[in-house]
N, C-alpha and C positions, 0 to 999 in steps of 0.2 A: 128251215130250222138252223139253229146255231150249232156249232160244234159241241158245245156243252150239252145241249139237249140230245144230240145223237149218241153221246157217250154215257148218258144216264141210263142205268138198268131199268128194264120194264117194270112197272108197278111201283116205282119209287119216284118221289118228287125231287127236284133239283135242290141241293143244299143252299143255305144262305150265302149271299155274297160276302167275301172277306172284307173286314173293316179296314178303313184307311188309318194308318198309324203315322204320327209326326216323327220326324227324325230326332227329336229330343224330348226329355221329360219336362213336366211342369216345374219340378224342383230346379232343374238346370236353367229353365227360362227365368225363374225368379232370381237365382244367383247371378245370372248375366245382367239383368236389369239393375240389381243393386250395385254390381261392379261398375256399370256405366255411370250410375248416379254418383258414386264415390269419386270416380275419375273426373267427372264434370265439376263436382264441388271443389276438389283439390286444384284443378286448373283455374277455377274462378278465384279461389283464395290466393293462389300464387301469382297470377298474372293480372288480376284486376287492380287498377289504380284507384284505391279508395282512400283519400286523405283523412277521412273521419274514422277509419278503422272500424266501421260498423256501429259507431256510437249513434244513439237516437238523436234525431234533429227535430226541431219545431220551427215552423214558419209562423211569424206573427205579422199581422198587418198593422202598420202604424199610420194613424190618420193625421194628416198635417194640421197643426193647431190653427185656430182662427186668429185673425189679426190682433184681437184684444188679448188672447192668451200669449201671443208672442211678446207683447209689451210686458206682461207680468213675468214671463220667464226671463226676459232680459235683465230685470232688476233683481238684486239679491233678495232671496225670500226671507232671510232672517239675519240676525247679527252675526252668526257664525259664518255664513256665506259672504257677508260684507267684509268680515275680518279677513277671510281668505283672499278676497279680491284686493283688499288694501295691502296685505302682505306681498302679493304678486307685484303690485305697483311699486312698493318699496324696493323689492328685489331688482326690478328693472331700473329704478332710479339710481340705485347704488352703482350700477355699471357706468353711468354718465358722469361728466365732470361737475354738473350742477346738482348732485344728489341732495345736498343739504342747502336749502335756501335761507336767506336772511330771516331771522325770527324763528328759526327752527333749530332743533338739536337732536342728536342721536343718542338713544338709550340702548345699552347692551343688557339683554336679559339672559341670565345663566341658568340652565337646567340643573338643579341641585343633584339629581340622581344620575344624569348622563354626562354632564359637563359640556353639553353643546351650548353655543352662543348664538344669539339672534339680535341683530341690530335693527332698531325701529326708529324711524324719524317722526318726531312729534313737534307740535308747535310750542314754542317757549312762552308765548303770550297767552292771554285769555280771550275768550270770545267764541263765536259760533264756528270759527275755522279750526278749532283745536282738535287734533286727532287723538282719539283714545288709544293708549298703548294696550296691548294684550295683557290680560291679568297675569300676575306672577304665578309661577309654578307652585303646586301645593306644598312641595318640600320647603320652599322658601317661606311660605306663609306659616308653616309650622315650626319656624325657628331654626332651620338648618343653616349654619354659618358657612358661607362659601370659602372662607379662609381655612376652614377645617376639612376641606375636600381636596383630593388629588386625583388626577386622571390616571387610570390604569388601562391595560389592554381590554379589561372587561367592563369598565365603567368607573364611576367615581367611588373612591374609597376614603376612609377617614385618615387624617394626618394632624399631627400637632403643629401649632403655629407659635413657636416660642414658648412662653409660659401658658398660653391658651391651649387647653387640651379637651378632647371630646368628653372625657370622664367627668370633668367639672362643668364644661359648657352645657351639657345635656342632663345634668343632675337636677332632679325635681325637689330641691331643698332650698330653704331660706336661712338667713342668719338666725332668725328666731327659732326655727326648727333645730338647728345645730346647737344653739344655746340650751334649748330644752332637753335635747338628747344627752348633753353632758351631765345632767343632773338626775337622769333616770335610766334604769335598765332598758335596753332596746331589743326588739326582735324584727328581723327582716324576713319576709316571705317572698320567694321567687317561684312563680308558676311557669313551668317549662313546657316545651313541645308545641308551642303555638305557631300559627301561620299556615298549617296544612288544612285543618278543619275549620272552615270559616265560622260555622255555627258556634262551636266551643270557644273559638277565639273571641267572637263578639260577646259571648256570655262573660268571659273573663274580663274583657275591657270594660263592659258596662256595669257589671254587678260588683266586682271587687273594689275595695277601698283604693284610693289613688296611691297610697303608700306601698301597695303591693307591686313588686317589680315583675315585669312580664318578659320572658325569654322566648325568642322566636327562632325556629329553624330556618335555614335558607331556602327551603322548598315551598311549594304552593304556587298557585297561579298568579297571585298578585300580593306578595308579602309586604311590599312597600306601602300599599294602601292601608293594610291592617295596622302597620306600625304607626302610620300617621294618625289613625284613629286612637291608638293607645296613647300616643304622646299628647294628643288633643285633650285626653282625659287626665293628663298629668301623671301618667305612669312612666317610671323609668323603664328603659328597654335594654335587653341584652341580646346579643347574637350568639346562637349556639353553633359550634363548629363540629361537624361529624368526624369522629376519630375512631380508629380501629379497636374493636373489642377483642377479647381473647379467642372467641369462637368465629372470627371472621374467616371466610365469607359466608358461612352458614347464617350468621347474624350480621346483616349488612346495613349500616346506618343510612346509606344512600349515595347518590352520585358525588364525585369529587371528595371522597373520604380520605382523610390524612392517614397514611400507612407507615408503619415502622420500617417496611422494606423499601419505601420510596426515598430517593435522594432528597436532601434538604431543599434543593432548588425546585423539585417537583412539588413537594409539600407546600412550599411558600407560594408557588403559582396557584395551587388549589386554594390556599388560604385567601389569596387575592380575589379569586372568583367568589368565594363566600362573602368577603367583605363588601363586595359591590352590590350585593342583593338588596340590602336595605340601607337606610340612613338614619342618623340620630340616636345611635345606641351608645351607652356609656362604657361598655366593655364586652368581653367574650366569655363563653363558658363551654365546657366540653359537652358534646352530645354523644353519649355512650363513651367508648374509648378507653376501657380499663387497661388494655395493653399499651396503647400509645402514651397515655399520661404517666405510665410507670417506666417509660424508656427515655432516659435522659438525653441521649443523642438525637432522638426524634423531637422531643418536646422543647428542647432548648432554643432552637431557631424560632419556633412559634411564639413562645413567651417573649423572646427578645424583640420580635417584630411588633407584637402587640404593645409592649412598653414604649417602643420608639414612636409609635403612632398615637400615644397618649391615651391608651385604653386601659381599663381595669380588667381583672380576671376573677371569675368565680369558679372554684373547683366544686363540683356537685357532691363530693364526698363519697362517691360510689367505689372508688379505688383506694384502698388503704395505703398502697405503695406509691401513690402519686408523687411525682417530683415537682409539681407545680408550686407548692408552698415555698420550698427552698429557692427555686428559681426566681419566683416573684420577689422574695425578700432580698435576694442578691441584686436585683435591679431596682429596688425601692419603688415598685409599682403598686398602685391600689389593688388590694387582694382580699378575698374572703373565701372561706371554706364552709360549705353547708354542714350543719351538725346532724341533720336527719332528714329523711323523706317522710313527711307527715302522713302521706296516704299510701305507704308501702302495703298496708292492709286497707283496701278502700271501703271501709265501713264507717258509718257515722261514729260509732262508739270508739273504734281504734284511732280515728283521726282526732277525736277529742282528747284521748289519752296522750297522743303524740304532741299535741299543742300544749297540754299541761306540762309535759316534760320540757318543752322549749322554754316555758315560763320559768320553771325552776332553774334551768341552766342560765337564763338571762339574769336572774336575781343573784345567782352564785358568781357569775363571771363578768357581768356587766352588759353582755350582748350575746345574741344567739341568731343563727340563720337556719331557716328551714326551706325545703323545696316541696313542691306539690305539682301534680298534673292538673289538667283542666277538666277533670271529671265533674259532673254536676254535683255529686255529693261532696267533693272537696271544696268546690266554690261555695256551696251552701254553708258548710261548717266553718270555713274561714270568715265568711261574712258575719255569721252569728257570733263567733268567738271574738272578733275584733271590736264589736260594739261596746263591750264592757271591759276591754283590756286596760285602758288607761285608768279606769277606776280601781284597778288592782295594782297600780303603781308601775306599769310597764308601757312603753311607747312603741307603737308600730311605725317603722321607718323604712324609707327606700334603701336599696342595697348600697348605694354610695355612702350613706351615713354609717352603715355597718362596716364598710371598708375603712373609712377614716377612723372610726372608733377602734377597730381591731388594730390598726397601725399605731395608734396612740398608746394602747395598752401593751 
């Protein structure tokens, strides 16, 4: 017998054996495991050399091309790749002494929007060995005169070349139009705020009569392309310059806004940025800016710079205290001021009334200028109104015609 059995009282069974207990609880074990896992993870993250930073990777097997495929790949697939190969050859040839061979000549192509130059060697004779020069840039094809461009830190900006100025070079008028306008009352309509919404801009370009002037803001993904389309449809183009309103910055026109608190050099630098955004415009106009256009010290350098570059100026008429009219007159620059915004109340009935008031003003004064946004209802009413305007003895004209007529009166 064991000692336990001898010590057990007679008539009683021996009690159950005592359970074995672990030196720690289950909760403690789980906490320990989590701590070990976290320490291991931190050590891996700190000391593991992973150049990809945990980014997902994909392995792709590339099958070597067959001999026939290699031949096809060696040849340029289309004209664009062939042109790139030719440009590379021209670049290499330019570094050598014999870059231009007898019977060849070098043509310099100028990018109208960026000012970059590209020299291309072409054959001066005829025959199968003639090298096709790359096509001209779209800006050149749409009548942008390189003499009226100047390189700036932001790109090409307009400049006057003696008596040749952008305001006259890009005007969409003829001598016959001007002679006709001298004998009739005229109305100019400027549709503003274009360039940001491509759909509305396209509607304005395509649907509106060519005599309607289109004003573009400097923003948007590709304003230059939209301006080219507008000029191809024979619309005159204005560039709107964002200027400080009274409730700025709660009401912010956008990046590079001209500010009354800014130094003249700062505002002129911002103006240069805006001027480089598009090409082929006849003049400038304010985009908002009730405070700025009423501040002579801020506005004077801007108007002076625009006049020096051969541009006209349109005051949108939203600021009664604008100093633009007096400044423009002192510099003898082409100028016009809008008499009303025809879609201030954007309903068909109110737009028709505003157009009728413009007609009355044109008959009384000889000319009138109205502005509008590119709302569908505004475009629709302008198109309908313009169809019978001439039969009522009034001529719809581009803005430059109104500027000249306003100056003569």
